[in-house]
C-alpha positions in Angstrom: 13.1 4.8 -7.5 10.6 2.9 -5.2 11.9 -0.4 -5.9 15.9 0.9 -5.7 15.2 1.4 -2.3 13.9 -1.8 -1.3 15.9 -3.4 -3.2 18.9 -1.7 -1.0 17.4 -2.0 1.7 16.7 -6.0 1.8 20.9 -6.2 0.3 22.0 -4.1 2.8 20.0 -6.6 6.3 21.3 -9.4 4.0 24.5 -8.5 4.1 24.8 -7.3 7.7 23.2 -11.0 8.6 25.9 -12.6 6.6 23.7 -14.6 3.9 25.7 -16.4 1.6 25.0 -14.3 -2.1 22.6 -16.4 -3.9 20.3 -16.1 -1.1 20.9 -12.4 -1.0 20.3 -11.9 -5.1 17.3 -13.8 -4.2 15.4 -12.1 -1.3 16.3 -8.9 -3.0 14.8 -10.3 -6.8 12.3 -11.2 -4.3 11.5 -8.1 -3.1 12.0 -5.1 -5.8 8.6 -6.5 -8.4 6.8 -5.7 -5.5 8.0 -2.4 -4.3 8.2 -1.5 -8.1 4.7 -2.3 -8.7 3.7 -0.5 -6.1 6.2 2.6 -7.1 4.1 2.5 -10.3 0.4 2.0 -8.5 1.2 5.1 -6.5 2.7 7.6 -9.6 -0.1 7.1 -11.5 -2.3 8.0 -8.5 -0.5 10.8 -8.5 -0.2 11.6 -12.3 -4.3 11.0 -12.3 -4.8 13.6 -9.2 -2.4 16.1 -10.8 -4.1 15.7 -14.3 -7.4 16.7 -12.6 -7.0 19.3 -10.7 -7.2 23.1 -11.5 -3.0 24.9 -10.6 -3.1 25.9 -7.4 -6.4 23.1 -6.2 -5.6 20.9 -3.7 -6.8 17.4 -3.4 -9.1 16.6 -0.1 -10.6 13.0 0.7 -14.1 12.7 0.8 -15.9 13.5 4.2 -18.4 10.9 5.3 -22.1 11.7 5.2 -23.2 12.0 9.0 -20.6 13.0 11.0 -20.0 10.9 14.1 -20.1 12.0 17.6 -16.3 10.1 19.8 -18.9 8.3 21.9 -20.8 6.8 18.8 -20.2 3.2 18.4 -18.7 2.4 15.2 -21.4 0.2 12.9 -20.9 -3.1 12.6 -20.4 -5.7 10.1 -23.5 -8.3 9.0 -21.8 -11.9 9.5 -23.6 -14.1 6.0 -25.9 -16.5 8.2 -26.5 -19.8 6.8 -30.1 -20.7 5.5 -30.5 -24.6 7.2 -32.3 -26.4 4.5 -33.7 -29.1 6.6 
């Protein structure tokens, strides 16, 4: 379903832009593949989540172990430093 919607959207945009038929086919086919893959991945995640949860139970994302106040800065990622062996 995701691939179909993405393909129709790209096709409609291409028709409105006046692209030649061969460009429409190429761009639509290049769009449908990743869109179908994304839709399958979303469906797989939802299916696994539905199997694990009990009826009526809702999934909530994990919460951080240490709550942050609004003024607490985010931790900065550490950069790899090069070692000089000279």
